[in-house]
C-alpha positions as a Python dict, from the first residue, in 0.01 Angstrom:
ca = {
    (1, 'M'): (0, 0, 0),
    (2, 'I'): (1, -338, 168),
    (3, 'L'): (69, -184, 514),
    (4, 'V'): (-219, 57, 475),
    (5, 'S'): (-454, -219, 389),
    (6, 'L'): (-357, -397, 706),
    (7, 'I'): (-496, -98, 899),
    (8, 'L'): (-788, -25, 678),
    (9, 'I'): (-921, -378, 679),
    (10, 'L'): (-959, -375, 1050),
    (11, 'L'): (-1093, -30, 1075),
    (12, 'V'): (-1366, -74, 805),
    (13, 'G'): (-1456, -404, 971),
    (14, 'G'): (-1506, -256, 1306),
    (15, 'I'): (-1693, 15, 1172),
    (16, 'C'): (-1934, -218, 956),
    (17, 'S'): (-1940, -435, 1264),
    (18, 'W'): (-2061, -157, 1489),
    (19, 'I'): (-2323, -30, 1267),
    (20, 'V'): (-2464, -380, 1189),
    (21, 'A'): (-2460, -465, 1574),
    (22, 'R'): (-2773, -232, 1635),
    (23, 'R'): (-3005, -480, 1429),
    (24, 'H'): (-2823, -820, 1420),
    (25, 'V'): (-2545, -925, 1682),
    (26, 'T'): (-2467, -1249, 1512),
    (27, 'S'): (-2423, -1051, 1180),
    (28, 'A'): (-2174, -805, 1358),
    (29, 'R'): (-1973, -1094, 1467),
    (30, 'W'): (-1955, -1239, 1157),
    (31, 'I'): (-1842, -923, 995),
    (32, 'A'): (-1570, -891, 1263),
    (33, 'V'): (-1458, -1283, 1193),
    (34, 'A'): (-1432, -1208, 827),
    (35, 'S'): (-1202, -882, 858),
    (36, 'V'): (-980, -1045, 1098),
    (37, 'G'): (-952, -1351, 867),
    (38, 'A'): (-882, -1114, 587),
    (39, 'N'): (-615, -975, 781),
    (40, 'L'): (-457, -1271, 854),
    (41, 'A'): (-458, -1396, 515),
    (42, 'L'): (-268, -1081, 390),
    (43, 'T'): (-27, -1120, 688),
    (44, 'I'): (32, -1479, 622),
    (45, 'G'): (71, -1391, 241),
    (46, 'I'): (340, -1123, 335),
    (47, 'W'): (503, -1393, 559),
    (48, 'I'): (537, -1621, 256),
    (49, 'V'): (673, -1399, 6),
    (50, 'N'): (940, -1264, 247),
    (51, 'A'): (1030, -1636, 419),
    (52, 'G'): (1355, -1664, 245),
    (53, 'R'): (1486, -1300, 352),
    (54, 'S'): (1650, -1401, 681),
    (55, 'Q'): (1981, -1301, 540),
    (56, 'P'): (2112, -945, 543),
    (57, 'T'): (1991, -754, 244),
    (58, 'T'): (2043, -391, 134),
    (59, 'Q'): (1680, -325, 209),
    (60, 'R'): (1614, -224, 576),
    (61, 'W'): (1276, -342, 580),
    (62, 'L'): (1036, -607, 461),
    (63, 'Q'): (765, -387, 352),
    (64, 'E'): (759, -6, 342),
    (65, 'C'): (514, 270, 268),
    (66, 'N'): (666, 605, 244),
    (67, 'S'): (487, 892, 85),
    (68, 'A'): (444, 1271, 120),
    (69, 'W'): (149, 1398, 328),
    (70, 'I'): (196, 1772, 392),
    (71, 'S'): (509, 1851, 171),
    (72, 'Q'): (507, 2231, 251),
    (73, 'F'): (584, 2125, 633),
    (74, 'G'): (817, 1828, 528),
    (75, 'I'): (550, 1573, 676),
    (76, 'R'): (562, 1217, 537),
    (77, 'F'): (341, 915, 616),
    (78, 'H'): (562, 629, 685),
    (79, 'L'): (482, 264, 771),
    (80, 'A'): (730, -7, 769),
    (81, 'L'): (726, -387, 872),
    (82, 'D'): (1038, -583, 986),
    (83, 'G'): (1074, -926, 1075),
    (84, 'L'): (983, -902, 1457),
    (85, 'S'): (680, -680, 1361),
    (86, 'L'): (581, -925, 1106),
    (87, 'A'): (589, -1227, 1385),
    (88, 'L'): (390, -991, 1638),
    (89, 'L'): (128, -920, 1374),
    (90, 'L'): (92, -1279, 1328),
    (91, 'L'): (35, -1334, 1666),
    (92, 'T'): (-252, -1076, 1695),
}
């Protein structure tokens, strides 16, 4: 669920910033900065937890979210994070 929250934090922050921007531009900027800061803190937390996992392990991904979405058709919701994705996420 941590990977879903990485997406939802930015999505909710962007929508809130867009709504508030009609009245207070400065407040909208602070909401955007707060959501990006929260996303950065969560990403750094993932990085710290997985810092010592540079050796090959039995797991393929550092973080993974895999759940059935529409099970009648075999459709699944799958998000995964590996080491390169984590480095690119920190850069954004």
